C-alpha positions as CSV (number, residue, x, y, z in Angstrom):
1,M,43.5,9.7,11.2
2,K,43.0,10.2,7.5
3,T,42.3,6.5,7.0
4,R,39.5,6.8,9.7
5,L,38.1,9.8,8.0
6,K,38.2,7.9,4.6
7,R,36.4,5.0,6.1
8,L,33.7,7.4,7.5
9,A,33.3,9.0,4.1
10,Y,33.0,5.7,2.3
11,L,30.2,4.6,4.9
12,G,28.7,8.1,5.4
13,I,28.0,9.1,1.7
14,P,26.1,6.1,0.7
15,A,24.2,6.3,4.0
16,V,23.1,9.9,3.1
17,V,22.4,9.1,-0.5
18,I,20.2,6.1,0.7
19,A,18.2,8.3,3.1
20,I,17.6,10.9,0.6
21,C,16.9,8.5,-2.3
22,S,14.3,6.6,-0.1
23,E,12.2,9.6,0.2
24,Q,12.0,10.4,-3.6
25,P,9.3,9.0,-5.7
26,S,11.8,8.1,-8.5
27,C,14.0,6.1,-6.1
28,A,11.4,4.5,-3.8
29,T,9.7,1.3,-4.5
30,P,6.5,2.2,-6.2
31,I,3.1,0.8,-5.7
32,P,2.6,-1.5,-8.8
33,L,0.2,-0.3,-11.3
34,L,-3.3,-2.0,-10.3
35,S,-4.6,-4.6,-12.5
36,P,-7.1,-3.3,-14.9
37,V,-9.2,-6.3,-14.2
38,A,-10.0,-8.0,-10.8
39,A,-12.3,-11.0,-11.1
40,E,-15.4,-9.5,-12.9
41,W,-14.5,-5.8,-12.0
42,K,-12.8,-3.4,-14.4
43,L,-10.7,-0.4,-13.7
44,G,-13.2,2.5,-14.0
45,S,-10.5,5.4,-14.2
46,P,-6.9,5.5,-13.6
47,Q,-5.5,5.1,-10.2
48,V,-4.6,8.3,-8.4
49,C,-1.4,8.1,-6.1
50,S,-0.2,10.4,-3.6
51,Q,3.1,10.7,-1.9
52,P,3.2,11.8,0.8
53,V,-0.1,10.3,1.9
54,P,-2.7,13.1,2.4
55,A,-4.4,13.4,5.8
56,E,-7.8,12.1,4.2
57,L,-6.2,8.9,3.4
58,R,-4.7,8.2,6.7
59,I,-7.9,6.7,8.0
60,W,-6.6,5.6,11.2
61,S,-3.3,5.0,13.3
62,G,-2.4,2.0,11.3
63,T,-1.8,4.0,8.0
64,T,0.1,6.9,9.8
65,H,3.5,5.7,8.5
66,A,2.5,4.8,5.0
67,R,5.0,6.2,2.3
68,R,2.4,6.3,-0.5
69,A,-1.1,5.6,-1.2
70,C,-3.2,4.9,-4.4
71,R,-6.8,4.9,-4.9
72,A,-8.9,3.4,-7.7
73,E,-12.4,2.8,-8.6
74,Y,-13.7,-0.5,-10.2
75,D,-16.9,-0.8,-12.2
76,G,-19.0,-3.7,-11.6
77,L,-21.9,-5.1,-9.8
78,P,-21.5,-3.6,-7.2
79,P,-18.8,-1.0,-7.8
80,M,-15.6,-1.4,-5.7
81,S,-13.1,1.2,-4.4
82,L,-9.8,0.2,-3.5
83,T,-7.1,2.2,-1.4
84,I,-3.8,0.6,-1.3
85,Y,-0.8,1.9,0.9
86,Y,2.9,1.1,0.4
87,M,4.4,0.5,4.1
88,P,8.0,-0.6,3.8
89,G,8.2,-0.8,7.5
90,W,11.0,1.7,7.6
91,P,10.6,3.9,9.5
92,G,7.5,3.1,11.4
93,A,4.7,0.5,11.0
94,T,4.4,-2.3,8.6
95,A,1.5,-3.5,6.3
96,F,1.1,-6.3,8.8
97,D,0.8,-4.0,11.6
98,A,-2.0,-2.0,9.9
99,L,-3.9,-5.1,9.3
100,Q,-3.6,-6.1,13.0
101,R,-5.1,-2.6,14.0
102,W,-8.1,-2.9,11.4
103,R,-11.4,-3.5,12.7
104,I,-14.1,-5.3,10.7
105,Q,-16.6,-2.9,9.1
106,P,-19.7,-3.5,7.1
107,G,-19.1,-3.0,3.5
108,K,-15.3,-3.0,3.9
109,M,-12.5,-5.6,3.8
110,A,-8.7,-5.1,4.6
111,F,-5.6,-7.1,3.4
112,Y,-1.9,-7.1,3.3
113,K,0.7,-8.7,1.1
114,G,4.2,-7.9,1.7
115,P,4.7,-4.1,2.1
116,Y,1.2,-3.3,0.7
117,F,-1.9,-2.8,3.0
118,G,-5.3,-2.4,1.2
119,V,-9.0,-1.5,2.0
120,V,-11.7,-2.5,-0.3
121,E,-14.9,-0.7,0.1
122,S,-18.4,-1.1,-1.4
123,P,-21.4,-0.3,0.9
124,Q,-23.6,-2.5,-1.6
125,A,-21.4,-5.5,-1.5
126,G,-21.9,-8.5,0.5
127,R,-19.0,-10.4,2.2
128,N,-18.5,-12.9,-0.6
129,A,-18.3,-10.1,-3.4
130,L,-15.8,-8.2,-1.1
131,N,-13.7,-11.5,-0.7
132,R,-13.8,-12.2,-4.3
133,F,-12.5,-8.8,-5.3
134,T,-10.0,-8.8,-2.6
135,V,-8.5,-12.2,-3.6
136,A,-8.2,-11.0,-7.3
137,V,-6.6,-7.8,-6.3
138,V,-4.1,-9.5,-3.8
139,S,-3.2,-12.2,-6.6
140,T,-1.7,-9.2,-8.8
141,L,0.6,-7.8,-6.2
142,P,4.2,-8.7,-5.9
143,G,5.2,-11.7,-3.6
144,G,5.3,-11.6,0.0
145,A,3.2,-12.9,3.2
146,E,-0.6,-12.2,2.7
147,F,-3.8,-12.3,4.7
148,H,-7.2,-10.7,4.4
149,W,-10.4,-10.1,6.3
């Protein structure tokens, strides 16, 4: 009986530590600092990150399970706004799932790469400018499967 309790303790304690740690900003995988330059656009001000994700950044059901979100404004012609979500897939939806739920909208482009889902916005930008900016941002994120539209 004591041996069984010891085994449970050996398994239970690490499980509790992992569960608690995964919710802490210091333990969870952070969103990487966004690149200060994306193609011809430059970061206009420091990114603002939130954990947990505030309601105003949960723009539709695809981002409900995001663990963290960061927003950044890029200066250029035209200016671009970037919102990136960290979606590790446990518990809940993944970045791929969020992209599948995305609906194409004028002045916006969505992407995912690994556990990151992002939305690029610029009402003044054409499809080519949005695509150029998005490709530049995606290239700076850590490895993983990727797609954008």
